[in-house]
C-alpha positions in Angstrom: 10.4 -6.7 -0.1 13.8 -7.4 -1.7 15.6 -4.4 -3.2 17.3 -6.6 -5.9 14.0 -8.3 -6.8 12.3 -4.9 -7.2 15.2 -3.7 -9.4 15.1 -6.7 -11.6 11.3 -6.5 -12.0 11.4 -2.8 -13.0 14.6 -2.8 -15.1 12.9 -2.3 -18.4 11.0 0.7 -17.1 14.0 2.7 -15.8 15.5 5.8 -17.3 19.2 5.8 -18.3 20.3 7.2 -15.0 18.1 4.8 -13.1 19.6 1.9 -15.1 23.1 3.0 -14.1 22.1 3.0 -10.5 20.3 -0.3 -10.8 23.3 -1.9 -12.4 25.8 -0.6 -9.9 23.6 -1.6 -6.9 23.0 -5.1 -8.3 26.7 -5.6 -9.0 27.9 -4.2 -5.6 25.2 -5.4 -3.2 27.7 -6.1 -0.5 29.0 -2.6 -0.3 26.3 -0.1 -1.4 24.7 0.0 2.1 27.9 1.5 3.4 27.9 4.4 1.0 26.4 7.9 1.2 24.0 9.2 -1.6 26.9 11.4 -2.9 29.3 8.5 -3.0 26.8 6.2 -4.8 26.1 9.0 -7.2 29.7 9.4 -8.1 30.3 5.7 -8.5 27.3 5.3 -10.8 27.8 8.5 -12.8 24.6 10.0 -11.6 23.7 12.6 -9.0 22.6 12.6 -5.3 19.2 13.8 -6.4 18.9 10.9 -8.8 19.8 8.5 -5.9 17.0 9.8 -3.8 14.5 9.8 -6.7 15.6 6.2 -7.5 15.0 5.1 -3.9 11.5 6.6 -3.9 10.8 5.0 -7.3 11.5 1.6 -5.6 9.0 2.5 -2.8 11.4 3.7 -0.1 11.2 7.0 1.8 14.7 7.8 0.8 18.2 6.4 0.3 18.7 5.6 4.0 15.6 3.3 4.0 16.8 1.7 0.8 20.2 0.9 2.4 18.5 -0.8 5.4 16.5 -3.0 3.0 19.6 -3.7 1.0 21.5 -4.8 4.2 18.6 -7.2 4.9 19.0 -8.6 1.4 22.7 -9.3 2.0 21.9 -11.2 5.2 19.1 -13.2 3.6 21.2 -14.0 0.6 23.8 -15.6 2.8 21.3 -18.1 4.3 19.6 -19.2 1.1 20.2 -21.6 -1.8 22.8 -20.1 -4.1 22.1 -22.2 -7.2 22.7 -20.0 -10.2 19.7 -20.0 -12.6 20.7 -20.3 -16.3 18.4 -19.3 -19.1 17.0 -22.0 -21.3 18.3 -22.0 -24.8 17.4 -23.8 -28.0 20.8 -25.7 -27.9 19.9 -27.3 -24.5 19.7 -31.0 -24.2 16.8 -32.8 -22.5 19.0 -33.2 -19.4 19.7 -29.4 -19.4 16.0 -28.6 -19.5 15.2 -31.0 -16.7 17.8 -29.2 -14.6 17.0 -25.6 -15.6 13.2 -25.5 -15.5 12.8 -26.5 -11.8 15.5 -24.0 -10.8 13.9 -21.2 -12.8 10.5 -22.0 -11.2 12.0 -22.0 -7.7 13.7 -18.7 -8.3 10.5 -17.2 -9.6 8.7 -18.4 -6.4 11.4 -17.1 -4.1 11.5 -13.7 -5.9 7.7 -13.4 -5.7 7.8 -14.3 -2.0 10.2 -11.4 -1.5 7.8 -9.0 -3.3 4.7 -10.0 -1.3 3.5 -7.3 1.1 1.9 -8.8 4.2 -0.5 -5.9 4.6 -1.7 -6.2 1.0 -2.2 -10.0 1.4 -4.2 -9.5 4.6 -6.4 -6.7 3.0 -7.0 -8.9 -0.1 -7.9 -11.9 2.1 -10.4 -9.9 4.3 -11.9 -8.3 1.1 -12.5 -11.7 -0.4 -14.1 -13.1 2.7 -16.4 -10.1 3.2 -17.4 -9.8 -0.5 -20.9 -10.5 -1.6 -19.4 -12.0 -4.8 -15.9 -12.3 -6.3 -15.4 -11.5 -10.0 -12.2 -12.8 -11.7 -10.8 -11.2 -14.8 -7.9 -12.4 -17.0 -7.3 -13.7 -20.5 -5.0 -16.3 -22.0 -2.6 -17.7 -19.4 -3.9 -15.4 -16.7 -7.4 -16.8 -17.3 -6.0 -20.3 -16.4 -4.7 -18.9 -13.1 -8.0 -17.2 -12.4 -9.8 -20.5 -13.0 -7.5 -22.1 -10.4 -8.6 -19.5 -7.9 -12.3 -20.0 -8.9 -12.0 -23.7 -8.2 -10.5 -23.0 -4.8 -13.1 -20.4 -3.8 -16.0 -22.6 -4.9 -14.7 -25.4 -2.6 -15.0 -23.1 0.4 -18.4 -21.7 -0.6 -17.3 -18.2 -1.6 -19.5 -17.0 -4.5 -17.3 -16.4 -7.5 -17.7 -15.6 -11.2 -15.1 -16.5 -13.9 -15.4 -17.2 -17.6 -12.8 -18.0 -20.2 -14.9 -16.0 -22.6 -13.8 -12.4 -22.6 -17.2 -11.2 -23.6 -18.8 -12.9 -20.6 -16.2 -11.2 -18.4 -17.4 -7.9 -19.8 -21.0 -8.9 -18.9 -19.8 -9.8 -15.4 -18.1 -6.5 -15.1 -21.3 -4.6 -15.9 -23.1 -6.6 -13.1 -20.5 -5.9 -10.4 -22.0 -4.5 -7.3 -20.5 -2.2 -4.6 -20.1 -5.0 -2.1 -18.3 -7.2 -4.6 -14.6 -7.7 -5.1 -12.8 -7.9 -8.4 -9.5 -9.7 -8.9 -7.8 -8.9 -12.1 -4.7 -10.9 -13.3 -2.3 -9.8 -16.0 1.5 -10.4 -15.8 2.5 -7.0 -17.4 -0.7 -5.3 -16.3 -1.3 -4.0 -19.8 -3.8 -6.5 -21.2 -6.4 -4.3 -22.9 -9.3 -6.8 -22.4 -8.7 -7.1 -18.7 -8.2 -3.3 -18.2 -11.5 -2.6 -20.0 -13.4 -5.1 -17.7 -11.8 -3.5 -14.6 -12.7 0.0 -15.8 -16.3 -1.0 -16.2 -16.4 -2.8 -12.8 -14.7 0.1 -11.0 -17.7 2.3 -11.7 -19.7 0.3 -9.2 -17.4 1.2 -6.4 -16.3 -2.4 -5.8 -12.8 -3.1 -4.4 -10.3 -3.9 -7.1 -7.4 -6.3 -6.5 -4.7 -6.7 -9.1 -2.1 -9.4 -9.6 0.8 -8.2 -11.9 4.5 -8.0 -12.1 6.1 -5.5 -9.8 5.9 -1.8 -10.7 3.4 0.7 -12.0 1.2 -0.3 -14.9 -2.3 0.5 -16.2 -3.9 -2.2 -14.1 -2.3 -1.3 -10.8 -3.3 2.3 -11.4 -7.0 1.1 -11.3 -6.5 -1.1 -8.3 -7.1 -0.6 -4.6 -5.0 -3.5 -3.5 -1.8 -4.4 -5.5 -0.3 -7.9 -5.4 3.0 -8.5 -7.2 5.0 -11.3 -8.8 8.5 -11.0 -10.2 9.4 -10.1 -13.7 10.9 -13.1 -15.7 13.2 -13.1 -18.7 11.3 -14.0 -21.8 13.7 -16.6 -23.2 11.9 -19.3 -25.3 8.7 -19.8 -23.2 10.5 -19.8 -19.8 9.1 -16.4 -19.0 5.5 -17.6 -19.5 6.1 -20.7 -17.5 7.8 -19.0 -14.5 5.3 -16.1 -14.4 2.4 -18.6 -14.3 4.1 -20.5 -11.4 4.6 -17.1 -9.6 1.0 -16.2 -10.1 -0.2 -19.5 -8.8 2.0 -19.1 -5.8 0.2 -15.9 -4.9 -3.1 -17.6 -5.4 -2.1 -20.4 -3.0 -1.0 -17.8 -0.4 -4.4 -16.0 -0.7 -6.4 -19.2 -0.5 -4.6 -20.7 2.6 -4.9 -17.3 4.3 -8.6 -17.3 3.6 -8.9 -20.9 5.0 -6.9 -19.8 8.1 -9.3 -16.9 8.7 -12.5 -18.9 8.1 -11.2 -22.1 9.7 -14.3 -22.5 11.9 -16.6 -23.2 8.9 -14.3 -24.3 6.1 -13.3 -27.8 7.1 -17.0 -29.0 6.8 -17.3 -27.4 3.4 -14.1 -29.0 2.1 -15.3 -32.4 3.5 -18.6 -32.1 1.6 -16.9 -31.2 -1.7 -14.5 -34.0 -1.3 -17.3 -36.5 -0.7 -19.1 -35.3 -3.9 -15.9 -35.7 -5.9 -14.9 -39.0 -4.5 -18.0 -40.9 -5.9 -15.8 -41.8 -8.9 -13.5 -43.8 -6.7 -16.1 -46.4 -5.7 
C-alpha cells in the first residue's frame, strides 16, 4: 500500500504532531527514506518516539518498514502519469469540468488500487464464494454501490440480499446465519444505520466485510475483513463522485476475482442470464 495515499486518507484523523510528520513526509518524499528517525523528528519538530508511533499508526512495524514502503512509492511515482489533479470550483467552465472530473476519478481509482491489500481481497473473495448467503448493507450512495454488487452476484448464481429500504436491511440483519457473509459499505464508516445493521448481524457469528475509506472507524472495528478506498476532498460534489467510483472499482475487483475462482461453472450461468436479458433485442 502507498504511504502517501495512506497519509492523505487519514490526514483529518491525525494529532498535531502526526500532521507535522505527515506534511513533512508528503512534501519531501524523495528524501525521507534516507533519514533516521531522529533526523526526521528534528526536521518535523516532533520526537523519535512520535516517528515510530506514526509509522505504526500507518500500519508498519516501525520507521524502517515505512521507509522501505516510501522508497517504493518514489519508484512507482516516476513510472506513472503525473497529471496534476485540480479541485473543481464553482467558477469552472464546462470545459474545465470536462477536464477535471475524469482526472479526479482516475486519481481516486489509482489511489484505491494502492490501498488494496491482496490478502484481504482474496479472503473476501473466498468468503463470498463459500457463503450460504451474502447480505449487503449500505444507505444513500453506498446503497447504489451495494445494488451494483447484488446485480453482479445474482448473475453468477450467488444468493444475495439487498434492499434500498433501511428497515428491510435491519430485518435481513436479524435473519443472518453463521454461514452467511455480510458486506457493509460506508465511505467514512460512520453511517449509523449501517453500523446498527452490522451490529445485529454480527451476533450470528457471520463473517463481516467492510468497504470504507482507509483508517480506523466504527465500521472497520466491527469487521473481520477490511477493504479500503481512498479519502477524497469534499469540494462541491467531487468527493461524492470520486468516492463512488473508488467503491465501484473495489466491487469490480471482487467480482472478477470471484469469476476467476469459479470459472468452471460461471460461464454457463452468465450465458443463461444474457439469453434471458436479450429477449428485448428481438
